[in-house]
C-alpha positions as CSV (number, residue, x, y, z in Angstrom):
1,M,-5.1,-58.5,-41.7
2,I,-2.8,-55.2,-41.1
3,K,-0.3,-56.0,-38.2
4,Q,1.3,-53.6,-35.9
5,R,4.2,-52.8,-35.4
6,S,5.8,-53.8,-31.7
7,N,7.5,-51.4,-29.3
8,K,10.7,-53.4,-29.6
9,K,12.6,-51.2,-27.4
10,K,11.7,-50.8,-23.7
11,N,11.1,-47.6,-21.7
12,K,14.5,-47.4,-19.5
13,G,12.4,-44.3,-17.8
14,I,14.3,-40.7,-17.1
15,S,17.5,-40.2,-15.2
16,A,18.0,-38.3,-13.3
17,A,20.5,-36.3,-16.0
18,D,17.5,-36.1,-18.0
19,V,16.1,-34.2,-15.6
20,G,18.2,-32.4,-14.5
21,R,18.7,-30.8,-18.3
22,Y,15.1,-30.6,-18.4
23,L,15.1,-28.1,-15.6
24,K,18.5,-26.8,-16.7
25,H,16.7,-25.5,-19.9
26,L,13.6,-24.3,-18.0
27,S,15.9,-22.3,-15.8
28,V,16.7,-20.4,-18.3
29,A,13.3,-19.4,-19.5
30,M,12.3,-18.6,-15.5
31,K,15.2,-16.6,-15.3
32,D,13.7,-13.7,-17.2
33,P,13.1,-10.5,-15.1
34,I,10.0,-9.3,-16.7
35,T,8.2,-12.7,-17.7
36,G,9.8,-15.3,-15.3
37,N,11.0,-15.4,-11.8
38,P,14.9,-15.1,-11.1
39,A,15.2,-16.7,-8.0
40,M,13.5,-19.3,-9.4
41,G,15.4,-19.7,-11.9
42,E,18.5,-19.8,-9.9
43,A,17.1,-22.6,-7.3
44,L,16.1,-24.5,-10.5
45,L,19.5,-24.2,-12.3
46,N,21.3,-25.3,-9.1
47,L,19.0,-27.8,-8.7
48,A,19.5,-29.3,-12.2
49,T,23.3,-29.6,-11.6
50,I,23.0,-31.6,-8.5
51,L,20.9,-33.7,-10.9
52,A,23.0,-33.7,-13.6
53,E,25.9,-34.5,-11.8
54,A,23.8,-38.2,-10.6
55,K,24.1,-39.3,-14.4
56,L,22.4,-42.4,-15.2
57,A,20.9,-42.9,-12.0
58,S,17.0,-43.0,-11.4
59,V,16.1,-39.7,-10.1
60,S,14.4,-41.5,-7.7
61,T,18.0,-43.2,-6.4
62,A,19.0,-40.0,-6.6
63,A,16.7,-38.1,-5.1
64,E,17.0,-40.8,-2.1
65,K,21.0,-40.2,-2.3
66,F,21.1,-36.5,-2.1
67,V,18.1,-37.0,1.0
68,D,20.7,-39.4,2.6
69,Q,23.4,-37.0,2.1
70,G,21.2,-34.0,4.1
71,G,20.8,-32.5,0.8
72,F,18.5,-29.0,1.0
73,D,19.3,-28.7,4.0
74,F,17.8,-24.6,4.2
75,D,18.7,-24.3,8.4
76,D,21.8,-24.3,6.8
77,E,22.5,-23.0,3.6
78,I,25.9,-21.4,3.6
79,D,26.0,-17.9,2.4
80,F,29.5,-17.7,0.2
81,S,29.1,-14.0,-0.7
82,G,30.8,-12.4,2.5
83,L,33.5,-14.7,2.9
84,S,37.0,-13.6,3.4
85,T,40.0,-14.5,0.3
86,E,41.0,-16.4,3.8
87,E,38.4,-18.6,4.6
88,V,37.2,-19.0,0.6
89,Q,41.0,-21.1,1.1
90,K,40.0,-23.0,4.3
91,V,36.9,-23.3,2.1
92,L,37.9,-25.1,-1.1
93,I,39.7,-27.8,0.9
94,N,36.8,-28.8,2.5
95,P,36.6,-32.2,0.8
96,A,32.7,-32.7,1.2
97,L,32.1,-29.1,-0.7
98,T,30.0,-30.6,-3.5
99,K,30.7,-29.2,-7.4
100,A,26.8,-27.3,-7.1
101,H,28.2,-26.2,-4.6
102,L,32.0,-25.0,-5.5
103,I,29.7,-23.9,-8.4
104,I,27.6,-20.8,-6.1
105,L,31.2,-20.3,-4.5
106,G,32.4,-18.9,-7.7
107,A,29.5,-17.0,-9.2
108,E,28.8,-15.8,-5.8
109,R,31.8,-14.4,-4.6
110,F,34.2,-13.2,-7.6
111,G,31.0,-13.3,-10.2
112,I,32.8,-15.9,-12.4
113,V,30.3,-17.2,-14.8
114,R,28.1,-20.4,-13.7
115,S,28.2,-22.1,-17.6
116,R,31.7,-21.9,-17.6
117,L,31.9,-23.2,-14.3
118,E,29.9,-26.0,-15.0
119,K,31.7,-27.4,-18.0
120,L,34.8,-28.5,-15.8
121,P,35.5,-30.6,-13.6
122,R,35.8,-30.2,-9.9
123,E,39.6,-29.6,-9.6
124,E,39.1,-26.9,-12.1
125,I,36.8,-25.3,-10.8
126,I,38.9,-25.2,-7.3
127,K,41.5,-23.4,-9.4
128,A,39.8,-20.9,-10.9
129,I,38.1,-19.7,-7.4
130,T,41.3,-19.8,-6.3
131,A,42.9,-17.3,-9.2
132,A,40.2,-15.2,-8.4
133,S,40.6,-15.5,-4.5
134,Q,44.4,-15.1,-4.9
135,H,43.6,-11.6,-7.7
136,E,41.5,-10.4,-5.2
137,K,43.7,-10.5,-3.0
138,S,46.7,-9.0,-5.3
139,L,44.1,-5.9,-5.5
140,D,43.5,-5.5,-2.1
141,I,47.6,-5.5,-1.4
142,I,47.9,-2.5,-4.3
143,S,45.2,-0.5,-3.2
144,E,46.2,-0.5,0.7
145,E,49.9,0.9,-1.5
146,A,48.4,3.8,-3.2
147,K,46.6,4.4,0.0
148,R,49.3,4.9,2.3
149,G,50.7,6.8,-0.7
150,G,53.9,4.9,-1.3
151,Q,55.3,5.6,2.5
152,S,57.3,2.8,4.1
153,R,54.9,0.9,7.0
154,S,58.2,2.0,9.5
155,S,57.2,5.8,9.0
């Protein structure tokens, strides 16, 4: 009689982070403008970031918590691309802003590469965005001075 091996490992299920990693890989395939759907790829990447932050929670637990916290409030979607440098600084001090939102802010407003931001802790993302904002403000000042031709403000 042949004895079949019993599977001693119990199926622990798939965590939210597991689903997040899968969606991240899927988003890469979807971003190809010829064979995929870039907008869908971007949406999948945003969702993947949120799920990956949930770590070892089950998918249903992460989804419930996300919904309880008001996730996917499409009526109040944030448009970061048009924020002034002063408005960016106000947004950065908001503790309710998630890491996913900070990543979107950095990518949309300042063109910081998402994959770079995703690897950073929340505080480092804030520092990177602050630096980009200060750099932009410096460029604005230089541009304004160049337009005036170096004339003093009192003349």
